[in-house]
C-alpha positions as CSV (number, residue, x, y, z in Angstrom):
1,Q,143.1,45.5,215.8
2,V,139.7,45.8,217.6
3,Q,139.7,45.4,221.3
4,L,136.2,44.6,223.0
5,V,135.4,45.0,226.6
6,E,131.8,43.9,227.9
7,S,130.3,45.2,231.1
8,G,126.9,45.3,232.8
9,G,126.4,41.8,233.6
10,G,125.2,40.6,236.9
11,L,122.6,38.6,239.0
12,V,118.8,39.5,238.5
13,Q,115.5,38.0,239.3
14,A,113.2,36.4,236.5
15,G,111.2,39.2,235.0
16,G,114.0,41.8,235.6
17,S,116.0,43.9,233.2
18,L,119.9,44.4,232.5
19,R,121.7,46.6,230.0
20,L,125.0,45.1,228.5
21,S,127.6,47.4,227.1
22,C,130.5,46.5,224.8
23,A,133.2,49.4,224.5
24,A,135.4,49.2,221.4
25,S,139.0,50.5,221.0
26,G,140.3,51.0,217.4
27,R,139.2,53.1,214.4
28,T,137.4,50.3,212.7
29,F,134.0,50.4,214.9
30,S,132.0,52.5,212.8
31,S,132.8,50.3,209.7
32,S,132.1,47.2,211.6
33,A,129.0,45.2,212.2
34,M,128.5,44.2,216.0
35,G,126.9,40.9,217.5
36,W,126.0,39.6,220.8
37,F,126.4,36.1,221.7
38,R,126.0,33.8,224.7
39,Q,127.2,30.5,226.0
40,A,125.8,28.7,229.0
41,P,127.7,26.1,230.9
42,G,128.2,23.0,228.8
43,K,126.8,24.4,225.8
44,E,127.9,26.0,222.6
45,R,128.2,29.8,221.8
46,I,125.0,30.8,220.2
47,F,123.6,34.1,218.6
48,V,121.7,36.6,220.4
49,A,121.5,39.8,218.2
50,A,123.3,41.8,215.7
51,I,123.4,45.2,214.2
52,S,124.5,46.8,211.0
53,R,127.4,49.5,210.8
54,S,124.8,52.4,210.9
55,G,122.5,50.8,213.1
56,G,119.6,50.6,210.8
57,G,119.7,47.0,210.4
58,R,119.1,44.5,213.2
59,Y,118.7,40.9,213.6
60,Y,117.6,38.8,216.6
61,A,117.5,35.2,217.5
62,D,113.8,33.9,217.9
63,S,114.3,33.2,221.6
64,V,115.1,37.0,222.5
65,K,112.9,38.8,219.9
66,G,110.7,41.2,221.7
67,R,112.6,41.1,224.8
68,F,116.1,42.3,223.8
69,T,117.2,45.2,221.8
70,I,120.5,46.0,220.4
71,S,121.9,49.4,219.7
72,R,124.8,51.4,219.2
73,D,126.5,54.6,219.6
74,N,129.2,55.1,216.8
75,A,130.2,58.4,218.5
76,E,131.1,56.4,221.7
77,N,132.4,53.3,220.0
78,T,129.7,51.2,222.1
79,V,127.2,48.6,221.4
80,Y,124.5,47.9,223.9
81,L,122.1,45.0,224.6
82,Q,118.9,46.0,226.7
83,M,117.6,42.7,228.1
84,N,114.0,43.0,229.4
85,S,111.7,40.2,230.8
86,L,114.7,38.1,231.6
87,K,114.1,34.3,232.2
88,P,116.3,31.7,233.9
89,E,117.2,30.3,230.3
90,D,118.9,33.5,229.7
91,T,121.6,32.6,232.1
92,A,124.9,32.6,230.3
93,V,128.1,34.4,229.5
94,Y,127.4,37.2,227.0
95,Y,130.1,38.2,224.3
96,C,130.1,40.8,221.9
97,A,131.7,40.4,218.6
98,A,132.9,42.7,215.7
99,S,132.6,41.8,212.0
100,T,134.9,44.2,210.2
101,Y,135.1,44.9,206.6
102,L,137.5,41.8,206.2
103,S,134.3,39.8,206.8
104,G,132.1,42.1,204.7
105,S,130.7,43.8,207.9
106,Y,128.4,40.9,208.4
107,Y,125.6,41.2,210.8
108,G,123.8,37.8,211.4
109,P,124.0,34.5,213.4
110,D,127.2,33.1,211.7
111,K,129.8,33.4,214.5
112,G,132.5,32.4,211.9
113,R,132.0,35.7,210.3
114,Y,133.1,37.8,213.3
115,D,136.7,38.7,213.6
116,Y,137.1,39.9,217.3
117,W,135.6,38.9,220.5
118,G,135.4,40.3,223.9
119,Q,136.1,38.4,227.1
120,G,132.4,38.1,228.1
121,T,130.2,39.1,230.9
122,Q,128.3,36.9,233.2
123,V,124.5,37.1,233.3
124,T,122.6,35.1,235.8
125,V,118.7,35.1,236.2
126,S,117.3,33.6,239.3
127,S,113.9,32.0,239.3
């Protein structure tokens, strides 16, 4: 069992930055790939970024490429999402997710391949 707790969301002006954190419990963190997804009101949850177990592989949605950076600290059981040059269309609830060995430690956009999800943190970007 893996529990994920996101933090770091808030209100920021367009062009600003935020760093989201996702703290994981359990012994499987270092063997799990991790992902970030977001869901805007009335829309489906979509992929933002993902990182491999070691951190050597990263994958981004085109909409955030060059602005967002995903990273992880396996010693601290934490994954981060650094968000720069934020835009109003980045406004959403952001969720972190873990893909364990059960799902092949997958890192990519298919949310069906993630086994555990956090409760989400709200990010609001004002224009």
